[in-house]
C-alpha positions as CSV (number, residue, x, y, z in Angstrom):
1,M,32.9,63.7,208.0
2,R,33.9,62.7,204.7
3,R,37.1,61.7,203.7
4,P,39.0,63.2,201.3
5,A,39.5,61.5,197.9
6,A,42.9,59.5,197.4
7,A,45.2,61.4,195.6
8,T,45.3,59.5,192.1
9,M,48.9,59.0,190.3
10,P,48.9,59.3,186.4
11,K,49.8,56.1,184.8
12,P,53.3,55.6,183.5
13,R,53.1,56.1,179.8
14,T,53.8,52.9,177.8
15,A,55.7,52.5,174.9
16,K,54.1,51.6,171.9
17,P,55.3,48.9,169.4
18,S,55.0,48.9,165.9
19,S,56.2,47.1,162.9
20,F,57.7,47.9,159.0
21,P,57.7,44.6,156.8
22,A,60.0,44.7,154.2
23,P,59.1,46.5,151.4
24,V,58.7,43.7,149.1
25,G,56.6,46.1,146.9
26,G,60.0,47.9,146.1
27,W,60.7,51.4,145.5
28,I,57.4,53.5,145.0
29,K,57.6,56.6,143.4
30,N,53.4,57.3,142.5
31,T,51.5,58.0,145.2
32,N,50.9,60.6,147.8
33,L,53.6,60.6,150.5
34,A,51.0,61.3,153.3
35,T,48.9,58.2,152.1
36,P,48.7,55.8,155.0
37,G,48.8,52.1,154.4
38,A,50.9,52.5,151.3
39,K,48.2,52.8,149.1
40,L,48.6,52.9,145.3
41,P,46.6,55.1,143.0
42,D,44.5,51.8,141.9
43,G,43.6,51.5,145.4
44,S,45.7,48.5,146.0
45,S,48.3,48.3,149.4
46,V,51.7,47.2,148.9
47,N,54.4,47.5,151.5
48,G,56.6,50.0,149.6
49,A,60.0,52.1,150.3
50,Y,60.6,55.9,150.0
51,Q,64.1,54.8,149.0
52,L,65.6,51.5,148.1
53,D,69.4,51.7,147.0
54,N,71.4,48.9,146.5
55,W,68.6,46.5,147.7
56,W,66.6,44.2,145.3
57,P,62.8,43.0,146.0
58,T,62.1,39.6,146.6
59,A,58.6,37.6,147.4
60,T,59.7,37.4,151.3
61,G,61.7,40.6,151.3
62,V,64.4,42.7,150.2
63,R,68.0,41.1,149.6
64,M,71.2,43.4,149.3
65,R,72.3,43.1,146.1
66,G,75.9,41.9,145.0
67,G,78.9,43.6,143.9
68,S,80.5,44.3,140.8
69,Q,84.2,43.3,139.5
70,L,86.5,44.1,136.3
71,F,86.0,41.1,134.0
72,A,87.8,42.4,130.8
73,T,89.4,45.5,129.5
74,V,89.6,46.4,125.9
75,T,92.7,47.9,124.3
76,G,93.7,49.5,121.0
77,G,91.5,50.3,118.1
78,G,90.3,53.2,119.3
79,S,89.0,51.7,122.8
80,G,87.2,53.8,125.0
81,T,83.2,53.5,126.4
82,V,82.0,50.0,125.7
83,S,78.5,50.9,124.4
84,A,77.6,47.4,123.1
85,L,77.9,43.9,124.0
86,F,76.3,40.8,122.2
87,S,77.3,36.9,122.2
88,Y,77.2,33.9,120.0
89,A,76.1,30.6,120.8
90,N,76.5,27.2,118.6
91,G,77.0,24.3,120.9
92,N,79.9,24.6,122.7
93,N,81.1,27.1,120.6
94,R,80.3,30.1,122.9
95,K,81.7,33.8,122.4
96,L,81.2,37.2,124.0
97,F,82.0,40.5,122.2
98,A,82.1,44.0,122.8
99,A,82.0,47.0,121.0
100,T,83.3,50.7,121.1
101,A,83.4,53.3,118.4
102,G,86.1,52.0,116.8
103,A,86.6,48.0,117.0
104,I,85.0,44.6,118.3
105,W,86.8,42.8,120.8
106,D,86.3,38.9,121.8
107,I,85.9,39.0,125.6
108,T,84.9,35.5,126.3
109,A,88.1,34.8,128.1
110,G,88.3,37.8,130.1
111,G,91.4,40.2,131.0
112,T,93.1,42.3,129.1
113,I,91.8,42.0,125.4
114,G,93.2,42.9,121.8
115,V,91.1,44.2,118.7
116,T,89.1,41.2,117.1
117,A,87.6,43.5,114.3
118,A,88.8,46.9,113.6
119,G,87.7,49.6,111.3
120,A,84.3,50.5,112.7
121,T,83.0,53.9,113.5
122,S,80.1,53.3,115.4
123,A,79.4,51.0,118.4
124,A,75.6,50.8,118.0
125,W,75.8,47.0,116.5
126,S,72.7,45.3,116.2
127,V,73.2,41.5,115.7
128,Q,70.8,38.6,115.1
129,Q,72.1,34.8,115.1
130,F,70.8,33.0,112.4
131,A,71.4,29.3,111.0
132,T,71.3,28.2,107.5
133,S,72.8,25.0,105.5
134,G,76.0,26.6,105.8
135,G,76.2,26.8,109.4
136,V,75.4,29.1,112.4
137,F,76.2,33.0,111.7
138,L,75.8,36.1,113.5
139,R,74.4,38.8,111.5
140,A,75.4,42.6,112.7
141,V,74.5,46.1,111.2
142,N,75.4,49.4,113.3
143,G,73.9,52.0,110.4
144,A,77.6,53.5,109.6
145,D,79.8,50.6,108.6
146,T,79.6,47.9,106.0
147,P,77.7,44.9,107.5
148,L,79.8,41.7,109.1
149,V,79.1,38.3,109.5
150,F,80.6,36.0,112.2
151,D,80.8,32.6,111.2
152,G,82.1,31.2,114.7
153,T,85.5,31.8,114.1
154,S,85.9,35.3,112.9
155,F,84.4,38.3,111.3
156,S,84.0,39.6,107.3
157,T,81.9,41.6,105.2
158,T,80.9,38.7,103.1
159,P,78.1,37.4,102.1
160,A,77.4,41.0,101.2
161,I,73.8,42.4,101.3
162,T,73.1,44.2,97.7
163,G,69.7,45.9,96.8
164,T,68.3,48.5,94.1
165,G,68.5,51.9,96.0
166,L,70.2,50.2,99.2
167,T,73.3,51.5,100.8
168,P,74.5,48.4,102.9
169,S,76.0,50.7,105.8
170,N,72.8,52.3,106.1
171,L,71.1,49.1,107.7
172,S,70.9,50.1,111.5
173,H,69.0,47.1,112.9
174,V,68.5,43.1,112.5
175,W,65.9,40.6,113.5
176,E,64.6,37.4,112.2
177,F,60.9,36.8,111.4
178,S,60.0,33.6,109.5
179,R,62.9,32.1,108.3
180,R,64.2,35.7,107.0
181,L,66.6,38.4,108.2
182,F,64.8,42.1,108.5
183,F,66.7,45.3,108.5
184,I,65.7,48.9,109.4
185,D,67.2,51.1,107.0
186,K,68.5,54.2,109.1
187,N,66.6,57.3,109.3
188,T,63.7,56.2,106.8
189,L,60.3,54.6,107.1
190,N,61.9,51.7,105.1
191,A,62.5,48.1,105.9
192,W,64.5,45.4,103.9
193,Y,64.5,42.0,103.9
194,L,66.5,39.1,102.4
195,P,65.5,35.6,100.9
196,A,64.3,33.1,103.4
197,D,67.3,31.0,104.9
198,S,69.9,33.6,103.7
199,I,72.2,36.1,105.4
200,G,73.3,37.7,102.4
201,G,72.5,38.3,98.9
202,A,69.7,40.6,97.1
203,A,67.5,42.3,99.6
204,V,64.2,43.6,99.0
205,Q,62.8,47.0,100.0
206,L,59.6,47.0,102.2
207,P,58.3,51.0,102.2
208,L,56.3,51.6,105.5
209,G,55.9,55.2,104.8
210,G,52.2,55.0,104.3
211,V,51.6,53.3,107.3
212,F,52.5,55.5,110.1
213,K,50.5,58.6,110.7
214,L,53.0,60.4,113.1
215,G,56.2,60.3,110.7
216,G,59.4,60.2,112.2
217,A,61.9,56.8,110.9
218,L,61.9,53.1,112.0
219,L,64.0,52.4,115.0
220,F,63.9,48.8,115.1
221,G,61.8,45.5,114.3
222,A,61.2,42.3,116.7
223,T,59.2,39.1,116.4
224,W,56.1,39.0,118.8
225,S,54.4,36.0,119.9
226,I,50.6,36.8,120.5
227,E,47.7,34.3,121.7
228,T,45.2,34.5,118.8
229,G,42.8,31.4,120.1
230,N,44.4,29.0,118.3
231,G,47.7,28.9,120.1
232,L,50.6,31.4,119.9
233,Q,51.0,32.9,116.5
234,Q,54.3,34.9,115.6
235,Q,54.0,38.7,114.4
236,C,56.3,40.9,112.8
237,V,56.7,44.4,114.8
238,F,58.2,47.3,113.3
239,V,58.3,50.5,115.8
240,T,58.9,54.2,114.8
241,T,60.9,56.7,116.9
242,E,57.5,58.5,117.4
243,G,56.1,55.4,119.4
244,E,54.0,54.0,116.8
245,C,53.8,50.3,116.0
246,A,52.5,48.1,113.1
247,V,52.3,44.8,113.3
248,Y,52.4,42.1,110.2
249,Q,51.8,38.5,110.1
250,G,52.6,36.1,107.1
251,T,55.9,34.4,105.8
252,D,56.6,36.6,102.5
253,P,56.2,40.4,102.3
254,S,56.4,40.2,98.5
255,T,53.2,38.5,98.2
256,A,49.8,40.1,99.5
257,S,48.1,36.5,100.1
258,T,51.0,35.4,102.7
259,W,51.5,38.9,104.1
260,N,48.9,41.3,105.8
261,K,48.8,44.1,108.3
262,V,47.2,43.4,111.6
263,G,47.2,47.0,113.0
264,V,49.1,50.2,113.7
265,Y,49.4,50.9,117.6
266,R,50.7,54.0,119.6
267,I,53.3,53.0,122.7
268,G,55.1,55.6,123.7
269,K,58.3,56.8,122.0
270,P,60.8,54.0,122.6
271,L,64.0,54.6,124.4
272,G,66.2,53.1,122.0
273,P,66.7,49.8,119.7
274,K,68.1,47.9,123.0
275,A,65.2,49.2,125.7
276,L,63.0,46.1,125.3
277,I,63.3,42.8,126.5
278,A,61.5,39.2,125.3
279,A,59.3,37.7,128.4
280,G,57.8,34.5,127.1
281,G,56.7,35.6,123.7
282,D,55.5,39.1,124.9
283,L,57.8,42.1,124.3
284,V,58.5,44.5,126.7
285,I,59.5,48.0,125.7
286,A,61.0,51.2,127.4
287,T,59.0,54.0,126.4
288,N,58.8,57.7,127.5
289,V,55.4,56.8,129.1
290,G,57.0,53.8,131.2
291,F,58.1,50.0,130.6
292,V,55.0,48.8,128.5
293,P,54.1,45.0,127.4
294,L,53.4,45.1,123.8
295,S,50.3,42.8,124.5
296,Q,48.7,45.4,126.9
297,A,49.3,48.5,124.4
298,V,47.6,46.9,121.4
299,M,44.1,46.8,123.7
300,R,44.5,50.1,125.4
301,D,44.4,53.7,124.5
302,Y,47.7,55.4,124.2
303,A,46.8,57.7,127.0
304,A,45.9,54.7,129.3
305,L,49.2,53.1,129.2
306,S,50.7,54.1,132.0
307,P,48.6,52.2,134.7
308,I,49.5,49.0,133.1
309,A,53.2,49.8,132.5
310,I,55.6,47.2,134.4
311,S,57.2,50.5,135.5
312,Y,53.7,52.0,137.2
313,K,55.1,52.1,140.8
314,I,58.4,54.3,140.1
315,E,56.1,56.4,137.6
316,T,57.4,59.9,138.9
317,A,61.3,58.7,139.0
318,W,61.0,57.0,135.5
319,N,59.7,60.1,134.1
320,D,62.1,62.5,135.8
321,T,64.7,60.0,134.4
322,V,63.6,60.3,130.9
323,S,63.2,64.3,131.2
324,T,67.0,64.5,132.1
325,R,68.6,61.8,130.7
326,G,66.6,61.8,127.2
327,N,65.1,59.6,124.8
328,S,67.7,57.2,123.5
329,G,70.5,54.9,124.7
330,W,68.6,53.0,127.1
331,A,69.4,49.3,127.3
332,A,67.3,46.7,129.1
333,E,68.1,42.7,130.0
334,L,66.4,40.1,131.7
335,W,68.0,37.5,133.8
336,P,65.4,34.9,134.2
337,T,67.3,32.7,137.0
338,K,67.7,35.7,139.3
339,Q,64.0,37.0,138.2
340,L,65.5,40.2,137.8
341,V,64.8,42.9,134.9
342,L,67.7,45.1,134.6
343,V,67.5,48.9,133.0
344,V,70.1,51.2,132.0
345,P,69.3,54.8,131.2
346,P,71.9,56.9,129.2
347,A,74.9,58.9,131.2
348,S,74.0,62.2,132.6
349,T,75.3,65.0,131.0
350,S,75.1,67.0,134.2
351,G,77.0,64.8,136.2
352,E,74.5,62.9,138.4
353,Q,75.4,59.6,139.7
354,Q,75.0,56.6,137.4
355,F,72.6,54.2,138.5
356,V,70.5,50.7,137.1
357,L,67.2,50.5,137.9
358,G,66.0,46.7,138.6
359,A,62.6,45.1,138.7
360,N,61.8,41.8,140.2
361,A,60.3,39.7,137.4
362,R,57.7,38.2,139.1
363,T,56.4,40.7,141.8
364,G,57.0,43.7,139.8
365,G,59.1,45.3,142.9
366,W,61.7,47.9,141.6
367,G,65.0,48.9,143.2
368,R,68.1,51.0,142.3
369,A,71.7,49.6,141.9
370,L,74.2,52.8,142.7
371,G,77.6,52.5,141.8
372,W,77.3,50.5,138.2
373,D,78.8,53.1,135.5
374,A,76.7,51.1,133.0
375,R,76.3,51.7,129.3
376,C,75.1,48.6,128.2
377,L,74.3,45.0,129.3
378,A,74.3,41.6,128.1
379,L,73.8,38.1,129.6
380,F,76.1,35.5,128.9
381,N,76.0,31.9,130.0
382,D,74.0,32.9,132.9
383,R,76.4,35.9,134.2
384,M,75.2,39.7,133.6
385,F,77.8,42.0,132.3
386,F,77.8,45.4,132.0
387,G,80.1,48.0,129.5
388,S,81.7,50.8,131.0
389,T,84.1,53.7,130.1
390,N,87.8,53.4,129.8
391,G,87.1,50.1,127.8
392,A,85.8,48.3,131.4
393,I,83.6,45.5,131.1
394,V,82.0,44.4,134.2
395,E,80.5,41.6,135.8
396,C,77.7,42.3,138.4
397,E,76.1,40.5,141.0
398,V,79.5,39.1,142.2
399,T,81.7,39.7,145.4
400,G,80.5,41.8,148.1
401,A,82.3,45.2,146.7
402,D,82.1,47.5,143.5
403,Q,85.5,46.8,141.8
404,G,87.4,46.6,145.3
405,T,85.2,49.6,146.7
406,P,82.4,49.1,149.6
407,Y,79.1,49.9,148.8
408,T,76.1,50.8,151.0
409,A,72.4,49.4,150.8
410,T,69.7,51.7,152.1
411,C,66.3,50.9,152.9
412,V,63.8,53.7,153.9
413,S,60.2,52.1,154.3
414,L,57.3,54.8,153.3
415,F,56.1,57.3,156.0
416,D,53.6,56.2,158.2
417,P,51.8,58.4,160.9
418,L,51.0,55.2,162.9
419,K,47.0,55.9,162.8
420,S,47.9,59.1,164.9
421,P,48.6,61.7,162.7
422,A,48.6,64.7,165.0
423,S,50.5,63.0,167.7
424,L,54.3,63.2,168.1
425,K,55.8,59.8,167.9
426,T,59.6,59.5,169.8
427,C,61.5,56.6,168.8
428,L,62.8,54.4,171.8
429,M,64.1,51.4,170.4
430,M,64.3,49.4,167.1
431,R,65.5,46.3,165.5
432,A,66.0,44.8,162.1
433,V,64.7,41.3,161.5
434,I,67.4,40.1,158.9
435,K,68.4,36.6,157.7
436,A,72.1,36.0,157.0
437,P,74.7,33.6,157.5
438,A,75.7,35.0,160.8
439,E,74.8,37.8,162.8
440,I,75.5,41.6,161.8
441,T,74.8,44.8,163.0
442,P,72.9,47.4,160.5
443,Q,72.5,50.8,161.1
444,L,69.6,51.9,162.1
445,S,67.9,55.7,162.0
446,L,64.4,57.5,162.4
447,Q,63.2,59.1,159.6
448,A,60.5,61.7,160.0
449,D,57.6,63.8,158.3
450,Y,58.9,63.1,154.8
451,V,62.2,64.1,154.9
452,V,65.2,61.7,154.3
453,S,68.1,62.8,156.6
454,L,70.2,59.5,156.7
455,P,73.7,59.5,159.0
456,T,76.9,58.8,157.2
457,A,77.1,55.6,156.0
458,P,78.2,52.8,158.4
459,A,81.7,51.3,158.0
460,D,82.1,48.0,156.1
461,A,79.9,45.2,158.4
462,G,82.1,42.5,157.8
463,L,79.4,40.8,156.1
464,P,79.7,36.9,156.8
465,T,80.5,34.7,153.4
466,G,80.2,31.2,152.7
467,S,83.1,29.3,151.9
468,V,86.0,31.2,151.7
469,W,89.3,30.2,150.5
470,G,91.6,29.6,153.3
471,S,88.7,29.2,156.0
472,A,86.7,26.0,154.6
473,V,87.5,22.8,156.4
474,W,88.4,20.0,153.5
475,G,86.1,17.4,153.1
476,S,83.2,19.2,154.9
477,S,82.7,22.6,152.8
478,S,82.3,23.0,149.5
479,W,83.8,25.6,147.6
480,G,81.1,28.7,146.7
481,A,78.5,27.0,148.6
482,P,76.2,29.4,150.0
483,A,75.8,29.3,153.8
484,N,73.1,28.7,155.9
485,L,71.1,31.4,156.8
486,A,69.6,32.3,160.3
487,V,67.5,34.7,161.6
488,F,68.8,38.0,163.6
489,K,66.9,40.7,165.6
490,T,69.0,42.9,168.0
491,W,67.3,46.0,169.7
492,Q,69.3,49.1,169.5
493,S,68.6,52.3,170.9
494,V,67.4,55.1,168.2
495,G,66.5,58.9,168.8
496,G,64.4,60.8,166.7
497,S,60.6,62.2,166.5
498,G,58.3,63.0,163.9
499,Y,54.4,62.9,163.1
500,S,55.0,60.6,160.1
501,V,57.9,58.3,160.6
502,A,60.0,55.4,158.8
503,P,62.9,53.6,159.5
504,G,66.2,53.6,157.8
505,V,68.5,50.6,157.6
506,Q,72.0,51.1,156.1
507,I,74.5,48.0,155.5
508,T,77.6,48.5,154.3
509,S,79.5,45.6,152.4
510,G,83.4,45.4,151.1
511,S,83.6,41.7,151.5
512,I,85.1,39.1,148.8
513,V,82.1,37.3,148.5
514,S,78.5,38.4,147.4
515,P,76.6,39.2,150.6
516,Q,73.5,37.0,151.5
517,V,71.7,39.4,153.6
518,E,67.8,39.8,153.2
519,L,65.7,42.5,155.5
520,V,62.6,40.7,156.5
521,Q,60.8,43.6,158.5
522,V,61.9,46.6,161.2
523,D,60.1,46.6,164.6
524,M,60.1,49.9,166.6
525,T,59.0,51.0,170.0
526,Y,58.1,54.9,170.4
527,D,56.8,57.2,172.9
528,Q,53.2,58.9,171.6
529,G,52.8,62.5,172.8
530,D,49.2,63.9,173.3
531,I,47.6,65.7,170.7
532,V,48.3,69.7,170.8
533,T,45.5,71.8,169.5
């Protein structure tokens, strides 16, 4: 007789592991959400994030941004929203100024500041530092008031700018090129320039109405350096509200033999006269089609500019912000030592939360800072400041809170079907691999099927700091010295199911010192169900 076959028991289901590297590619808003492996439209792969708030991408992970604290408050003189910040530097004489629609303040020392220069009717100041045989000066114009000069001690209206047919108060932008100051005549296609090595005197008109095909008005000008085959050569750039850019080279616009047009190019409509940065010799201009390097724009058709824009990875978010917040009033600033580019959109007219966009200047990865109510930016003594409402000037990337209020850093990786899009995945355990001075416990969650449903923000994590006053040991600790970072990776039980999943990481900071926290990766174990047809 044949023995019956022994009954076989089904093998127990084994938990599967998966790892989500930190989104060094930054915030991604230009690719199909269902694309596995985070493929960008150009076919390249990137570790990106579906949501990246209050984190900045680095070359090795994403770091939790620092907080902000009130640096100065301006009073009197019709103080209100601080819409302009600018600086003066001549040896050890270094000044930081703030402007509202009513006045200018010297805020170098911080604190509560009274009026330095009164009588203004616009805060749209454009300034250029310029040296002559008489000293080092700031020339300032705003398109509404008599141009000002700062001589290192005080503001005045002398020496004046004159010119046949010129209304000096209409000068709205100033820059230096080839030892001359150039100006934009507001709401026209005319520029003006002064004699060489002069900050005042008789200006000469430079009419450019016949140069631009799309009309509009001149918005700003700048000096641009470009490689010509014989080394870098400076060019003079004129940019219109319609997104045309005329490039000239030479030294004296009054003489054809020493001044000639290189070309006219389309770059997209610029988002304001302060919405650009100088990166090396190049100019990067915030436009309605992206954050575009001029060196690339002159070599491509206007329709092909978006893919070469620095903002390409957040193209959809950039376009949405332009659509809802308008084509003017943007500001940008480069922070070289932090490898960070900050871009400030104008305030929302519909009550949406204000934010600041930030890009890693090396990798091009983007993040977003929530809670910074910024209107303008300035880098001074390697410290970044932004102007805000109610006469406030705020320093950013300091402390571990936003003016005393805790903030939460949120990272949600791009969704991934984990090579089995038709199988349900049920999360079992999760851990965040974090570099920090001491162990912290982030709040982890599973996000599923392209819907972000984060739990309530966690309480202050009590982030460890470096040498804090009152806790350092005399002779062995340095005031403000960064703490040594270690790697921590503690498993947590995390529930949730989905076909395409992403880990969510939330950390709240409310400490007195800027957090030193870098997210490296998130590991997960999960149970994979059978395919149901």
